[in-house]
C-alpha positions in Angstrom: -3.2 4.9 24.9 -2.4 1.2 25.2 1.0 0.0 24.2 -0.7 -2.3 21.8 -1.4 0.7 19.6 2.2 1.8 19.0 2.8 2.8 15.4 6.4 2.5 14.1 7.6 5.0 11.5 10.7 4.1 9.6 12.4 6.6 7.2 16.0 7.6 6.7 14.8 11.2 5.9 14.4 12.9 9.2 12.0 15.6 7.8 9.6 13.0 6.4 10.0 10.7 9.4 9.2 13.5 11.9 6.4 15.0 9.9 4.6 11.6 9.6 5.1 11.1 13.4 3.8 14.6 14.2 0.6 14.0 12.1 -0.1 10.7 13.9 0.7 12.0 17.3 -1.5 15.1 16.9 -4.4 12.6 16.2 -3.9 10.8 19.5 -1.7 7.9 18.2 1.3 6.5 20.0 4.4 6.7 17.7 8.0 5.5 17.7 10.4 6.6 15.0 13.4 4.8 13.5 15.9 6.0 10.9 16.5 2.5 9.5 14.9 -0.9 9.2 17.7 -2.4 11.1 17.1 -0.1 14.1 13.4 -0.9 14.0 14.2 -4.6 14.1 16.6 -4.1 17.0 14.0 -2.2 19.0 10.6 -3.7 18.0 8.4 -5.4 20.6 5.9 -7.6 18.8 3.5 -7.4 21.7 3.1 -3.6 21.5 3.2 -3.0 17.7 0.0 -2.0 16.0 1.4 -1.2 12.6 4.4 -0.1 10.7 4.8 2.9 8.3 8.0 2.5 6.3 9.8 4.1 3.4 10.7 1.7 0.6 14.0 3.2 -0.7 16.4 3.4 2.3 20.2 2.7 2.7 21.0 -0.7 4.0 17.8 -2.8 4.4 15.1 -1.3 2.2 11.3 -1.6 2.7 10.9 -4.7 0.5 13.7 -6.5 2.4 12.1 -5.5 5.6 8.8 -7.1 4.6 10.7 -10.3 3.8 12.5 -10.2 7.1 9.3 -9.7 9.1 7.8 -12.7 7.4 11.0 -14.7 8.1 10.8 -13.8 11.8 7.1 -14.6 12.0 6.2 -11.0 12.9 2.8 -10.2 11.5 2.1 -6.5 11.5 0.0 -4.4 9.0 2.7 -2.5 7.0 2.1 0.7 5.0 4.9 1.6 2.5 5.9 5.1 1.3 7.0 5.3 -2.3 8.1 7.9 -4.8 5.4 9.4 -6.9 4.6 7.0 -9.9 6.7 4.1 -8.7 3.8 1.7 -9.1 5.9 -1.5 -9.9 7.7 -1.1 -6.6 4.4 -0.5 -4.7 2.9 -3.7 -6.3 6.0 -5.6 -5.2 5.5 -4.3 -1.7 1.9 -5.4 -1.6 2.8 -8.9 -3.0 5.3 -9.1 -0.1 2.7 -8.4 2.5 2.2 -4.6 2.7 -1.5 -3.7 3.1 -1.2 -0.3 1.4 1.1 2.2 -0.1 1.2 6.0 -0.2 2.8 8.0 -3.0 4.9 10.9 -1.9 3.9 13.6 -1.5 0.7 12.5 0.4 -1.7 14.6 2.5 -2.4 14.1 6.2 -5.9 12.7 5.5 -4.5 10.0 3.2 -2.0 9.0 5.8 -4.5 8.9 8.6 -7.0 6.9 6.6 -4.4 4.3 5.7 -3.2 4.0 9.3 -6.8 3.7 10.6 -7.4 0.9 8.2 -4.3 -0.8 9.3 -5.4 -0.6 12.9 -8.6 -2.5 11.9 -6.8 -5.4 10.2 -7.5 -7.8 13.1 -11.1 -8.2 11.9 -10.8 -11.1 9.6 -14.5 -11.3 8.8 -14.5 -7.7 7.5 -11.3 -8.5 5.5 -13.0 -11.5 3.8 -16.1 -9.4 3.0 -13.9 -6.8 1.5 -12.1 -9.4 -0.7 -15.4 -10.7 -2.0 -16.6 -7.2 -2.8 -13.5 -6.4 -4.7 -13.6 -9.6 -6.7 -17.2 -8.8 -7.6 -16.1 -5.4 -8.9 -13.3 -7.0 -10.9 -15.7 -9.3 -12.6 -17.7 -6.3 -13.8 -14.8 -5.0 -15.9 -14.8 -5.6 -19.6 -12.0 -7.5 -21.4 -10.4 -4.3 -22.6 -10.7 -2.7 -19.1 -8.9 -5.8 -17.7 -6.1 -5.4 -20.2 -5.7 -1.7 -19.2 -5.8 -2.7 -15.5 -3.0 -5.2 -16.1 -0.9 -2.5 -17.7 -1.6 -0.1 -14.9 -0.4 -2.8 -12.4 2.9 -2.9 -14.3 3.3 0.8 -13.8 2.9 1.6 -17.5 1.9 5.2 -18.4 -1.0 5.9 -20.7 1.0 6.4 -23.8 2.8 3.0 -23.4 -0.6 1.3 -22.6 -2.0 2.9 -25.8 0.9 1.6 -27.9 0.8 -1.9 -26.4 -3.0 -2.2 -26.9 -3.2 -0.4 -30.2 -5.6 2.2 -29.0 -5.3 6.0 -28.5 -4.1 7.6 -25.3 -7.5 9.3 -25.0 -9.2 5.8 -25.1 -6.9 4.6 -22.4 -7.9 7.6 -20.2 -11.6 6.7 -20.8 -11.0 3.0 -19.8 -8.9 4.1 -16.8 -11.7 6.4 -15.6 -14.2 3.6 -16.1 -12.0 1.2 -14.1 -11.7 3.7 -11.2 -15.4 4.2 -11.2 -16.4 0.5 -11.3 -13.8 -0.4 -8.6 -14.8 2.6 -6.5 -11.1 3.5 -6.1 -10.3 7.0 -4.9 -6.7 6.8 -6.2 -4.3 4.7 -8.2 -2.8 3.4 -4.9 -6.2 2.2 -3.8 -6.8 0.5 -7.1 -3.5 -1.3 -7.0 -4.0 -2.4 -3.4 -7.5 -3.8 -4.1 -6.5 -5.5 -7.4 -3.4 -7.2 -6.0 -5.2 -8.4 -2.9 -8.0 -9.8 -4.9 -5.6 -11.6 -7.3 -3.9 -13.2 -4.3 -7.2 -14.2 -2.8 -8.0 -15.9 -6.2 -4.5 -17.4 -6.3 -3.6 -15.8 -9.7 -0.9 -13.3 -8.7 
């Protein structure tokens, strides 16, 4: 495999780091592992990096700080962040800082591979623009109430809090949430967040 396809995996947890690397390697991908963001920055070669898979919560420099540092250094790589289950606000912040996707732990092998494969296709700007246009069209199909529920979801609010804030029942929130997922053709909350934040940035409203 070409050096241009090296995937860097960063996580201070050796078990997670090695398991992610193993899944990628078994699928024919070239992987380098690092136990910290600082180690990655010391070793990274911008000419042979295809994408980065990094944990968010790490000692020292965390994933959010790494995203900021990459931007400061002018290093443009597709970055996938790994977050704790349900930590949507942190995932949204990561996407705002430049991450292309996030995976909530625990995630399955197929979700990891799908996210990495998408990252490896990020060089196609035309497809990216087509994708943004399609997402914005889907967002425009949402009702006012669905947009209100979506805004709460992007803040990481659980259904009961959304129901309280909007003055509706938790069951009604569930119905709106299901409708949003269907209209947006999102297979998961992570995908919904990624699409919504990317579209908001494209429109200059985030």
